C-alpha positions in Angstrom: 59.9 -149.7 112.0 58.7 -146.4 113.5 56.3 -148.4 116.1 59.4 -149.8 118.3 61.1 -146.6 118.3 58.2 -144.4 118.9 57.3 -146.7 121.9 61.0 -146.5 123.0 60.9 -142.7 122.7 57.3 -142.5 124.6 58.3 -144.6 127.4 61.7 -142.6 128.0 59.8 -139.4 128.4 57.3 -141.0 130.8 54.3 -141.0 128.9 51.4 -143.9 128.6 49.8 -144.5 125.0 47.0 -142.7 126.4 48.8 -139.6 127.4 50.8 -139.3 124.0 47.2 -139.7 122.2 45.8 -136.6 124.4 48.8 -134.6 123.7 48.5 -135.4 119.9 44.7 -135.3 119.9 44.5 -138.7 118.5 42.9 -141.8 119.8 44.9 -144.3 121.9 44.2 -147.0 119.2 45.8 -144.9 116.6 49.0 -144.6 119.0 48.8 -148.5 119.6 48.7 -149.0 115.8 51.3 -147.0 115.1 53.5 -148.6 117.6 52.6 -152.2 116.6 53.5 -151.0 112.9 49.9 -151.8 111.7 49.9 -148.3 110.3 52.0 -145.0 110.3 51.2 -141.5 111.7 50.3 -139.0 109.2 53.2 -136.3 108.3 51.9 -133.6 110.5 51.6 -136.0 113.3 55.0 -137.4 112.8 56.3 -133.9 112.8 54.4 -133.3 116.2 55.9 -136.1 117.6 59.3 -135.3 116.5 58.8 -131.7 118.1 57.2 -133.1 121.4 59.9 -135.5 121.9 62.8 -133.6 120.4 63.7 -136.2 118.2 64.5 -136.4 114.7 62.0 -137.8 111.8 65.1 -139.7 110.4 65.5 -141.5 113.6 62.0 -142.4 114.1 61.6 -143.6 110.6 64.8 -145.8 110.8 66.8 -143.9 108.4 69.6 -143.3 110.9 70.6 -145.7 114.0 71.2 -142.5 116.1 70.0 -139.1 116.8 72.5 -136.9 118.5 69.8 -135.1 120.5 68.1 -138.1 121.5 71.4 -139.8 122.8 72.0 -136.5 124.8 68.7 -136.8 126.2 69.1 -140.3 127.3 72.1 -140.0 129.0 71.0 -136.9 130.7 68.5 -139.4 132.4 71.0 -141.1 134.2 71.8 -138.2 136.2 70.1 -137.2 139.7 68.8 -133.7 140.0 71.7 -132.6 141.9 74.1 -133.7 139.4 72.2 -132.0 136.7 72.6 -128.7 138.8 76.0 -129.3 139.2 76.3 -129.7 135.3 74.3 -126.4 134.7 76.5 -124.5 137.2 79.7 -125.7 135.3 78.4 -125.1 132.2 77.6 -121.6 133.0 81.0 -121.3 134.6 82.7 -122.2 131.1 80.3 -119.9 129.3 81.4 -117.1 131.6 85.2 -118.0 131.4 85.0 -118.4 127.6 83.4 -114.9 127.3 85.7 -113.5 129.6 88.7 -114.8 127.7 87.4 -113.3 124.3 87.3 -110.1 125.5 89.7 -107.7 123.8 91.0 -106.3 127.2 91.9 -109.8 128.1 93.5 -110.4 124.7 95.8 -107.6 124.9 96.6 -108.6 128.4 97.9 -111.9 127.2 100.1 -110.2 124.6 102.1 -108.2 127.0 
């Protein structure tokens, strides 16, 4: 099960099998073997893959159909750089506003 999901995650991050092999310090044939479900990566390597691609091991192993962080990552891929910049600005504004509204001075003004 890991093979198909690993290939999908790798491609979503713009990596080739060769690039992933380089990042993990393994051979391309090892990556190919994992993606063809002929073998599985060792535990330590699986952990490295999860950290590298910010995906849960449960998702890669097929224990869960959804990884919320990976869903978020894929959703963000649909935005342009300009749109992502706007999202970040809006996020900063919302955090600033929350902080401002949570201050004791503001809460006291609301009561009066």
